C-alpha positions as CSV (number, residue, x, y, z in Angstrom):
1,M,40.9,122.9,101.1
2,D,42.3,119.4,101.5
3,N,45.2,119.8,104.1
4,S,47.2,116.9,102.6
5,V,47.2,118.5,99.2
6,K,48.0,121.9,100.7
7,T,50.8,120.5,102.9
8,K,52.4,118.7,99.9
9,V,52.1,121.8,97.7
10,I,53.7,124.0,100.4
11,K,56.5,121.5,100.9
12,L,57.3,121.3,97.2
13,I,57.2,125.1,96.8
14,A,59.4,125.6,99.8
15,D,61.9,123.2,98.4
16,Q,61.8,124.8,94.9
17,A,61.9,128.4,96.2
18,G,64.4,127.8,99.0
19,V,62.2,129.2,101.7
20,A,60.8,127.9,105.0
21,E,57.4,126.1,104.8
22,D,56.0,128.2,107.7
23,S,56.6,131.4,105.7
24,L,54.1,130.2,103.0
25,S,50.3,130.6,103.0
26,D,47.4,130.4,100.6
27,N,47.9,134.1,99.7
28,T,51.7,133.8,99.0
29,S,52.3,135.1,95.5
30,L,54.7,133.1,93.4
31,Q,56.1,136.2,91.6
32,D,55.6,139.0,94.1
33,D,56.4,137.2,97.4
34,L,58.7,134.4,96.3
35,E,60.2,136.4,93.4
36,L,60.0,133.4,91.0
37,D,60.4,134.3,87.4
38,S,58.4,132.6,84.6
39,L,61.0,129.9,84.1
40,D,61.0,129.2,87.9
41,I,57.2,128.9,87.8
42,M,57.3,126.6,84.8
43,D,59.8,124.3,86.7
44,L,57.6,124.4,89.8
45,L,54.5,123.5,87.8
46,L,56.4,120.6,86.1
47,V,57.3,119.3,89.6
48,L,53.7,119.6,90.7
49,E,52.4,117.9,87.6
50,E,54.7,115.0,88.2
51,E,53.9,114.8,91.9
52,F,50.1,114.9,91.4
53,D,50.1,112.9,88.1
54,M,48.3,115.6,86.2
55,Q,48.6,118.1,83.4
56,I,48.1,121.9,83.8
57,P,47.0,123.2,80.4
58,D,48.8,126.4,79.1
59,E,45.5,128.4,79.3
60,E,45.4,127.8,83.1
61,L,49.0,129.0,83.7
62,G,48.1,132.7,83.7
63,K,45.4,132.0,86.3
64,I,47.8,130.6,88.8
65,Q,49.3,133.4,90.9
66,T,49.3,132.2,94.5
67,I,49.7,129.0,96.4
68,G,46.0,128.9,97.0
69,D,45.4,129.0,93.3
70,I,47.6,125.9,92.9
71,V,45.9,124.0,95.7
72,N,42.4,124.9,94.3
73,Y,43.4,123.8,90.8
74,I,44.8,120.5,92.0
75,E,41.7,119.8,94.1
76,R,39.4,120.5,91.1
77,S,41.3,118.2,88.8
């Protein structure tokens, strides 16, 4: 995993979720651990799309459950 991508993703998620960066890991669940609802997750993904200049297709949204999933998706794109 590219640490610069991971670091940037963690910073953005920490800002969006209002949590400390050091409390986040690859296995942190967006819904279960951060208690983000579907609207929060959509907002987060829009921020990530803008930051990384990419589009996340709707069919991929259901596959993104953790911070690691986000980082892996960005690295594959």
